[in-house]
Backbone as CSV, one residue per row, in Angstrom:
resi,resn,N_x,N_y,N_z,CA_x,CA_y,CA_z,C_x,C_y,C_z
1,MET,5.272,13.636,-8.239,4.848,12.395,-7.609,4.541,12.685,-6.131
2,SER,3.446,12.151,-5.647,3.047,12.371,-4.258,3.961,11.597,-3.311
3,SER,3.998,12.032,-2.059,4.814,11.330,-1.065,4.286,9.918,-0.832
4,GLU,2.961,9.727,-0.938,2.387,8.392,-0.784,2.857,7.466,-1.898
5,ALA,2.859,7.961,-3.129,3.306,7.159,-4.275,4.790,6.834,-4.147
6,ARG,5.585,7.805,-3.685,7.022,7.551,-3.477,7.232,6.460,-2.435
7,PHE,6.455,6.496,-1.351,6.538,5.471,-0.317,6.252,4.095,-0.916
8,VAL,5.184,3.996,-1.696,4.797,2.720,-2.304,5.899,2.234,-3.241
9,ASP,6.390,3.121,-4.107,7.433,2.734,-5.056,8.732,2.336,-4.356
10,SER,9.127,3.094,-3.338,10.413,2.822,-2.695,10.375,1.571,-1.814
11,ASN,9.187,1.130,-1.437,9.055,-0.060,-0.597,8.500,-1.257,-1.353
12,PHE,8.563,-1.207,-2.671,8.014,-2.251,-3.545,8.398,-3.663,-3.097
13,ALA,9.683,-3.937,-2.956,10.150,-5.293,-2.633,9.672,-5.736,-1.257
14,ALA,9.775,-4.865,-0.271,9.340,-5.218,1.083,7.835,-5.450,1.123
15,LEU,7.090,-4.656,0.407,5.632,-4.820,0.395,5.240,-6.154,-0.230
16,ILE,5.888,-6.524,-1.307,5.579,-7.812,-1.953,5.851,-8.959,-0.990
17,GLN,6.933,-8.878,-0.249,7.304,-9.969,0.644,6.512,-9.988,1.948
18,ARG,6.078,-8.830,2.434,5.602,-8.757,3.816,4.110,-8.487,4.015
19,VAL,3.400,-8.012,3.008,1.962,-7.753,3.197,1.230,-9.081,3.311
20,THR,0.433,-9.219,4.355,-0.337,-10.448,4.561,-1.835,-10.240,4.353
21,SER,-2.320,-9.033,4.508,-3.751,-8.732,4.363,-4.059,-8.234,2.957
22,VAL,-3.530,-8.932,1.973,-3.639,-8.471,0.592,-5.099,-8.317,0.168
23,MET,-5.912,-9.340,0.407,-7.290,-9.282,-0.092,-8.115,-8.212,0.623
24,ALA,-7.832,-7.927,1.879,-8.535,-6.839,2.569,-8.208,-5.506,1.911
25,ILE,-6.955,-5.312,1.533,-6.534,-4.088,0.852,-7.162,-4.030,-0.537
26,VAL,-7.134,-5.161,-1.250,-7.712,-5.224,-2.598,-9.212,-4.951,-2.541
27,ASP,-9.889,-5.512,-1.551,-11.331,-5.260,-1.391,-11.608,-3.777,-1.195
28,GLU,-10.800,-3.133,-0.359,-10.975,-1.697,-0.116,-10.766,-0.894,-1.401
29,LEU,-9.728,-1.232,-2.155,-9.469,-0.519,-3.409,-10.589,-0.753,-4.429
30,LYS,-11.101,-1.968,-4.483,-12.200,-2.270,-5.409,-13.449,-1.488,-5.022
31,ASN,-13.737,-1.425,-3.722,-14.916,-0.685,-3.256,-14.824,0.804,-3.557
32,LYS,-13.612,1.324,-3.662,-13.404,2.742,-3.996,-13.378,2.968,-5.507
33,GLY,-13.538,1.892,-6.279,-13.521,2.026,-7.733,-12.133,2.127,-8.326
34,MET,-11.119,1.726,-7.570,-9.733,1.824,-8.032,-9.280,0.598,-8.821
35,LEU,-10.023,-0.504,-8.726,-9.665,-1.729,-9.446,-10.853,-2.216,-10.252
36,HIS,-10.587,-2.640,-11.474,-11.619,-3.249,-12.309,-11.914,-4.662,-11.820
37,ALA,-13.088,-5.153,-12.139,-13.498,-6.501,-11.720,-12.533,-7.558,-12.251
38,GLU,-12.058,-7.393,-13.477,-11.125,-8.362,-14.060,-9.811,-8.393,-13.283
39,THR,-9.294,-7.231,-12.941,-8.060,-7.147,-12.168,-8.259,-7.777,-10.794
40,TYR,-9.394,-7.494,-10.172,-9.719,-8.081,-8.874,-9.698,-9.606,-8.960
41,SER,-10.316,-10.144,-10.003,-10.360,-11.602,-10.183,-8.975,-12.185,-10.390
42,GLU,-8.134,-11.493,-11.154,-6.762,-11.964,-11.387,-5.965,-11.995,-10.085
43,ILE,-6.129,-10.960,-9.262,-5.418,-10.914,-7.981,-5.923,-12.041,-7.082
44,HIS,-7.226,-12.186,-7.020,-7.836,-13.213,-6.164,-7.394,-14.617,-6.569
45,ALA,-7.175,-14.847,-7.856,-6.809,-16.174,-8.363,-5.378,-16.578,-8.021
46,GLU,-4.534,-15.605,-7.720,-3.148,-15.931,-7.357,-3.126,-16.761,-6.079
47,LYS,-2.210,-17.699,-5.996,-2.183,-18.645,-4.877,-1.446,-18.125,-3.642
48,THR,-0.467,-17.246,-3.835,0.322,-16.749,-2.704,0.109,-15.246,-2.519
49,ASN,0.378,-14.773,-1.310,0.288,-13.330,-1.067,1.272,-12.563,-1.946
50,GLN,2.464,-13.152,-2.170,3.448,-12.478,-3.025,2.925,-12.355,-4.457
51,GLY,2.299,-13.407,-4.954,1.711,-13.356,-6.291,0.596,-12.330,-6.372
52,LYS,-0.239,-12.277,-5.337,-1.329,-11.296,-5.282,-0.754,-9.878,-5.290
53,MET,0.309,-9.663,-4.501,0.920,-8.329,-4.440,1.545,-7.941,-5.771
54,ARG,2.171,-8.890,-6.455,2.756,-8.567,-7.769,1.661,-8.134,-8.740
55,ARG,0.544,-8.839,-8.752,-0.595,-8.454,-9.607,-1.135,-7.089,-9.200
56,LEU,-1.230,-6.880,-7.889,-1.719,-5.590,-7.404,-0.784,-4.466,-7.834
57,PHE,0.528,-4.686,-7.750,1.474,-3.655,-8.177,1.347,-3.341,-9.662
58,ASP,1.044,-4.332,-10.483,0.778,-4.058,-11.908,-0.358,-3.045,-12.030
59,ALA,-1.418,-3.265,-11.254,-2.566,-2.353,-11.289,-2.214,-0.982,-10.719
60,LEU,-1.435,-0.962,-9.633,-1.038,0.312,-9.037,-0.203,1.130,-10.012
61,ASN,0.730,0.472,-10.690,1.591,1.190,-11.634,0.813,1.731,-12.822
62,SER,-0.187,1.000,-13.281,-0.976,1.500,-14.416,-2.001,2.536,-13.963
63,GLY,-2.341,2.539,-12.671,-3.333,3.487,-12.159,-2.774,4.830,-11.759
64,GLY,-1.477,4.900,-11.539,-0.842,6.168,-11.217,-0.898,6.562,-9.753
65,ASP,-0.580,7.823,-9.495,-0.440,8.336,-8.134,-1.714,8.205,-7.301
66,ARG,-2.861,8.420,-7.905,-4.114,8.378,-7.125,-4.351,6.978,-6.566
67,VAL,-4.138,5.970,-7.379,-4.345,4.586,-6.926,-3.275,4.222,-5.895
68,LYS,-2.041,4.646,-6.124,-0.975,4.376,-5.153,-1.267,5.068,-3.828
69,SER,-1.807,6.262,-3.886,-2.168,6.979,-2.674,-3.259,6.241,-1.907
70,ASP,-4.270,5.756,-2.614,-5.333,4.985,-1.958,-4.775,3.680,-1.379
71,PHE,-3.834,3.055,-2.079,-3.178,1.853,-1.546,-2.436,2.182,-0.261
72,TYR,-1.720,3.293,-0.241,-0.965,3.742,0.924,-1.876,3.794,2.156
73,TYR,-3.052,4.413,1.998,-3.974,4.548,3.132,-4.634,3.212,3.485
74,ALA,-4.885,2.372,2.500,-5.424,1.036,2.782,-4.381,0.202,3.521
75,LEU,-3.124,0.336,3.131,-2.041,-0.363,3.826,-1.986,0.088,5.279
76,ARG,-2.091,1.386,5.502,-2.085,1.914,6.874,-3.256,1.330,7.677
77,ASN,-4.410,1.198,7.041,-5.595,0.672,7.729,-5.465,-0.804,8.087
78,HIS,-4.838,-1.593,7.213,-4.837,-3.045,7.371,-3.515,-3.647,7.843
79,GLU,-2.422,-2.913,7.714,-1.089,-3.432,8.072,-0.309,-2.349,8.824
80,LEU,-0.882,-1.843,9.892,-0.299,-0.695,10.592,1.132,-0.947,11.059
81,TYR,1.409,-2.126,11.614,2.774,-2.390,12.107,3.783,-2.415,10.965
82,LEU,3.443,-3.040,9.864,4.324,-3.037,8.692,4.473,-1.619,8.161
83,PHE,3.368,-0.910,8.071,3.363,0.469,7.592,4.340,1.319,8.409
84,ARG,4.250,1.209,9.725,5.160,1.967,10.604,6.605,1.492,10.456
85,ASP,6.794,0.178,10.340,8.132,-0.380,10.200,8.831,0.144,8.951
86,LEU,8.065,0.386,7.910,8.628,0.887,6.652,8.759,2.410,6.634
87,GLY,8.351,3.054,7.718,8.525,4.506,7.821,7.332,5.312,7.384
88,GLY,6.170,4.685,7.262,4.963,5.421,6.881,4.522,6.353,7.992
89,GLU,3.958,7.480,7.600,3.477,8.449,8.568,2.099,8.042,9.050
90,THR,1.850,8.223,10.327,0.557,7.857,10.902,-0.119,9.086,11.484
91,LEU,-1.358,8.919,11.875,-2.144,10.034,12.389,-1.559,10.641,13.658
92,ASP,-0.759,9.865,14.398,-0.166,10.421,15.612,1.036,11.312,15.319
93,ASN,1.392,11.465,14.055,2.508,12.332,13.653,2.003,13.703,13.219
94,ILE,1.149,14.289,14.005,0.513,15.548,13.635,1.533,16.661,13.465
95,ASP,2.629,16.608,14.211,3.632,17.665,14.114,4.504,17.548,12.871
96,GLY,4.272,16.518,12.055,5.003,16.393,10.809,6.230,15.519,10.881
97,THR,6.604,15.061,12.076,7.767,14.182,12.162,7.366,12.771,11.781
98,ARG,8.306,11.994,11.342,8.050,10.604,10.993,8.437,9.725,12.157
99,ASN,7.856,8.536,12.181,8.148,7.570,13.248,9.630,7.278,13.367
100,ASN,10.328,7.242,12.230,11.719,6.805,12.242,12.711,7.967,12.250
101,GLU,12.240,9.182,12.501,13.132,10.323,12.541,13.262,10.836,13.970
102,LEU,14.457,11.237,14.328,14.661,11.855,15.615,14.388,13.348,15.487
103,GLU,13.753,13.895,16.483,13.488,15.320,16.455,14.684,16.032,17.073
104,LEU,15.308,16.900,16.334,16.500,17.603,16.801,16.122,19.056,17.100
105,ASN,15.900,19.332,18.359,15.563,20.711,18.769,16.526,21.181,19.837
């Protein structure tokens, strides 16, 4: 399992509760061919962001690591503060350290 997929799986509950830019992320995944039109419509029809995220997670789980990895990067693009808060690695971590880790040298 990729580190991106592990991040998505381990933050499942927080992501469902806290992602607000759901449709922007869903649009990005659809444009990359990661979501079928029917799945997109089902997500769009949900009334709350939590409902949209639950539908999206159904698609992520059936799509496997590649779809979860694309979600990870879409989340970074659209929800950077949440992404960092949950411990996601960002482009400024070139040395390999994570935002939430202390460097012990």
